[in-house]
C-alpha positions in Angstrom: 0.0 0.0 0.0 1.4 3.4 -1.0 0.4 6.4 1.1 1.8 10.0 1.0 3.0 11.9 4.1 4.2 15.4 4.5 7.4 16.4 6.3 5.5 17.3 9.5 4.0 13.8 9.6 7.4 12.3 8.9 8.9 14.0 12.0 5.7 13.5 14.1 4.9 9.8 13.5 7.5 8.0 11.3 10.9 8.4 12.8 11.1 4.7 13.6 10.5 3.8 10.0 13.7 3.6 7.7 13.8 6.2 5.0 15.2 5.6 1.6 16.6 8.2 -0.8 16.3 6.9 -4.4 18.3 9.8 -5.9 21.7 9.3 -7.4 24.8 8.8 -5.2 26.0 12.3 -6.2 22.7 13.9 -5.1 22.7 11.9 -1.9 26.3 12.9 -1.1 25.6 16.6 -1.5 22.8 16.4 1.0 20.1 14.1 2.3 17.7 13.6 5.1 19.9 12.5 8.1 19.7 8.7 8.6 18.3 8.1 5.1 19.8 5.2 3.2 20.7 5.5 -0.5 19.2 3.0 -2.9 19.7 4.9 -6.2 17.4 4.1 -9.0 20.0 5.5 -11.4 23.7 5.9 -11.2 25.2 9.3 -11.7 26.0 8.6 -15.3 22.6 7.0 -16.0 20.8 10.0 -14.7 22.7 12.3 -17.0 22.0 10.1 -20.0 18.2 9.9 -19.2 18.1 13.7 -18.7 19.8 14.4 -22.0 17.5 12.0 -23.8 14.5 13.7 -22.3 15.7 17.1 -23.6 16.6 15.8 -27.1 13.9 13.1 -27.8 11.2 13.7 -25.2 9.6 12.0 -22.3 8.7 8.6 -23.9 12.2 8.0 -25.2 13.6 9.0 -21.7 11.3 6.5 -20.0 12.3 3.7 -22.3 16.0 4.4 -21.7 15.3 4.5 -18.0 13.6 1.1 -18.1 16.7 -0.3 -19.9 18.9 0.9 -17.1 16.6 -0.1 -14.2 15.3 -3.5 -15.5 18.4 -5.6 -14.5 18.5 -4.0 -11.1 14.9 -4.7 -9.9 15.8 -7.9 -8.0 18.6 -6.2 -6.1 16.3 -3.2 -5.3 13.8 -5.4 -3.6 16.4 -7.4 -1.8 18.0 -4.2 -0.4 14.6 -2.8 0.6 13.5 -6.0 2.4 16.8 -6.0 4.3 16.4 -2.5 5.7 12.6 -2.4 6.2 11.2 -2.3 9.7 8.0 -4.2 10.2 7.9 -4.5 6.4 7.6 -0.7 6.1 9.7 2.0 4.4 9.6 5.7 3.6 10.8 6.9 0.2 11.7 10.1 -1.4 13.4 11.5 -4.5 14.0 15.2 -5.5 10.3 16.3 -5.9 8.3 13.2 -5.1 8.1 12.4 -8.8 8.7 9.5 -11.2 11.8 8.1 -9.5 10.3 7.6 -6.0 6.8 6.7 -7.4 8.4 4.0 -9.6 10.4 2.6 -6.7 7.3 2.7 -4.5 5.3 0.7 -7.0 8.0 -1.9 -7.1 8.3 -2.2 -3.4 4.5 -2.3 -3.0 4.4 -5.1 -5.6 7.0 -7.0 -3.5 4.7 -6.7 -0.4 6.5 -3.8 1.4 4.3 -1.1 2.8 5.5 2.2 1.4 5.1 5.8 2.6 6.1 8.5 0.1 7.2 12.0 1.2 5.0 14.4 -0.6 7.2 16.9 -2.5 10.3 14.9 -1.9 13.7 16.2 -0.8 12.8 19.7 -2.2 9.9 19.9 0.2 12.1 18.8 3.1 14.7 21.5 2.3 12.1 24.2 2.1 10.6 23.0 5.5 13.9 23.0 7.4 15.2 26.3 6.0 12.0 28.0 6.9 12.3 26.6 10.4 15.3 28.8 11.1 12.9 31.8 11.1 11.5 30.5 14.4 12.6 33.0 17.1 14.8 31.4 19.8 16.0 32.9 23.1 19.6 32.8 22.0 22.4 33.7 24.3 25.8 33.9 22.5 28.9 33.0 24.5 31.7 35.2 23.3 35.3 35.4 24.1 38.7 35.7 22.4 40.4 32.7 20.8 41.6 30.2 23.4 39.0 31.2 26.1 37.6 27.6 26.2 34.1 28.6 25.1 33.2 25.1 23.6 34.3 23.4 26.8 32.2 25.9 29.0 29.2 25.4 26.7 29.4 21.6 27.2 29.5 22.2 31.0 26.4 24.3 30.6 24.7 21.5 28.8 25.5 19.2 31.7 23.5 21.6 33.8 20.5 21.1 31.6 21.1 24.3 29.5 20.2 24.1 25.8 23.2 24.2 23.6 23.8 23.5 19.9 27.4 22.8 19.0 27.7 24.4 15.6 31.4 23.6 15.4 30.8 19.9 16.2 28.2 19.7 13.4 30.6 21.5 11.0 33.6 19.5 12.0 35.5 22.8 12.3 36.5 25.2 15.1 36.1 28.3 13.0 39.6 29.7 12.7 42.3 29.0 10.1 43.5 26.3 12.4 40.0 25.0 12.9 40.2 22.0 10.6 43.1 20.4 12.5 42.2 17.1 14.0 38.7 17.2 12.5 36.8 14.9 10.2 36.1 16.2 6.7 33.4 18.9 6.7 29.9 18.1 5.3 28.6 20.2 2.4 26.8 23.3 3.5 23.5 21.7 2.5 24.1 18.7 4.7 25.4 20.9 7.5 22.0 22.7 7.4 20.2 19.3 7.5 22.3 18.1 10.5 21.8 21.5 12.2 18.0 21.2 11.8 18.1 17.8 13.6 19.3 19.8 16.7 17.2 22.9 16.1 13.9 21.0 15.9 14.5 19.6 19.5 14.8 23.1 21.0 12.3 24.4 23.5 11.8 27.9 22.2 10.5 29.1 25.6 13.9 28.5 27.2 17.4 30.1 26.5 19.5 28.5 23.8 23.3 28.8 24.1 25.4 29.2 21.0 29.1 30.0 20.6 30.0 33.3 18.9 30.7 32.5 15.2 31.2 34.3 12.0 28.7 33.3 9.3 31.1 30.7 7.9 32.5 27.9 9.9 35.2 26.6 7.6 33.4 25.9 4.4 30.0 25.7 6.0 27.7 28.7 6.1 25.2 29.2 9.0 21.6 29.6 7.5 21.1 33.3 7.0 17.8 33.5 9.1 19.6 31.9 12.0 22.8 34.0 11.6 20.7 37.2 11.8 19.2 36.0 15.1 22.7 35.2 16.4 23.9 38.7 15.5 20.9 40.3 17.2 21.2 38.2 20.4 22.5 38.9 23.8 26.3 38.2 24.1 28.0 37.2 27.3 31.7 37.9 26.7 34.1 36.0 28.9 37.3 38.0 29.3 40.2 35.4 29.9 43.8 36.7 30.2 46.1 36.1 27.3 48.6 33.9 29.2 45.8 31.4 30.1 44.6 31.4 26.5 48.1 30.8 25.2 48.6 27.8 27.5 45.3 26.4 26.4 46.2 26.8 22.7 49.6 25.2 23.2 47.9 22.1 24.7 45.4 22.0 21.9 47.6 22.4 18.9 51.3 21.6 19.7 50.7 17.9 18.9 50.2 18.7 15.2 53.1 18.5 12.8 55.3 21.6 12.1 54.4 21.1 8.4 50.7 21.5 9.1 51.1 24.4 11.4 53.5 26.3 9.1 51.2 25.8 6.2 48.4 27.5 8.1 50.6 30.3 9.3 51.6 31.0 5.7 47.9 30.9 4.7 47.1 33.8 7.1 50.4 35.7 6.4 48.6 38.6 4.8 46.5 39.1 8.0 49.5 38.6 10.3 51.9 40.8 8.3 55.3 39.8 6.9 57.4 40.4 10.0 54.9 38.6 12.4 54.7 35.6 9.9 58.5 35.4 9.8 58.7 35.5 13.7 55.9 32.9 14.1 57.6 30.5 11.6 61.0 30.9 13.3 59.4 30.2 16.7 57.7 27.1 15.3 61.1 25.8 14.0 62.4 25.8 17.6 59.2 24.5 19.0 58.4 27.7 20.9 54.7 27.1 20.7 53.9 29.8 23.3 55.5 32.5 21.1 53.6 31.1 18.0 50.3 31.3 19.9 51.2 34.8 21.2 51.8 36.1 17.7 48.8 34.6 16.1 46.5 35.8 19.0 47.5 39.4 18.3 45.7 39.1 15.0 42.7 37.0 16.3 42.1 39.2 19.3 41.9 42.3 17.0 39.5 40.5 14.7 37.3 39.3 17.6 37.1 42.8 19.2 36.3 44.3 15.8 33.4 41.9 15.4 32.2 42.6 18.9 32.2 46.3 18.2 29.8 45.8 15.4 27.1 44.4 17.8 24.5 46.2 19.8 26.6 47.3 22.8 23.5 47.3 25.0 23.3 43.5 24.4 26.8 42.7 25.5 27.7 41.6 29.0 31.4 41.1 29.8 32.6 39.0 32.8 36.2 38.9 33.7 37.6 35.5 34.5 40.3 35.8 37.1 40.3 32.1 38.1 39.5 29.5 35.5 37.0 27.4 37.5 34.3 25.8 35.3 31.7 25.4 38.1 32.0 29.1 39.0 31.9 30.3 35.4 28.9 28.1 34.6 27.1 29.3 37.7 27.7 33.0 36.7 26.6 32.4 33.2 23.3 30.7 34.2 22.5 33.5 36.6 23.1 36.2 34.0 21.0 34.3 31.4 18.1 34.0 33.9 18.3 37.8 34.5 18.4 38.5 30.8 15.2 36.5 30.1 13.2 37.3 33.2 10.7 39.3 31.2 
């Protein structure tokens, strides 16, 4: 039996049912519904040929070519579907809920599998998730210069039942030029948005949501514009941590990476550092003087951060000076400030 469901129904009722993306591997790789499995009706090359045939000879010729490609695969399609189905049930989608998903749904239904089709396909899903970032959240941005340990503090806040979305964890990047070190490859921006929505949809919008202060781009991933505008208009709690503490934290975090990797990044930001500072940083790296490297690079990053902070509404910035780096005390102060900010 083939029934159609919309995206709201998918998230409300069918999360326990496996979802199958029947688009090409290339389309799936660019972005898909998280946890969806790929059973492509066409390979990347086959899809191009069918599309070209459609433009040159029309719909009927394209359908016949498609059947030639698909025919030998029917048995394997059914075997794969039965292997992943839960209680003999599957959810399917293609790009717009058109011929590809409907054809595969017919096949699976014929094989005795109960099929649910996502109405409008992946395109409807994308429209749905991107519009969701218009929902207004009670965002509190945790700011602080590079090396302040913001991510660590935010995870401590999460342990105290505070809402937190780790944008850098989703992006597999820590934001700076050094941010890709030790990280997995970044997802596409499209898939980053999809993964971000999986966290966003769980948010209680009546309670504060903590986010780390980020520029619009985290490595190659861009924060959705609607959400970024909210972030830029939100309250900022800026933690002021002394430079020496930050240097020591950065040395622990980055000194285990090879000199080749670190020097490549220093050269990459040489225009921002300046010729002399780049030369001094590279010389310090050669003799493993990591504290000096961190000190030099922080001069640039501190200026960049303070410039960004100056562009915000100054009435929405609260700075707290951290004289002693004690997580429990910092978290307690942050929670108290957030409660005061959102009392009304």
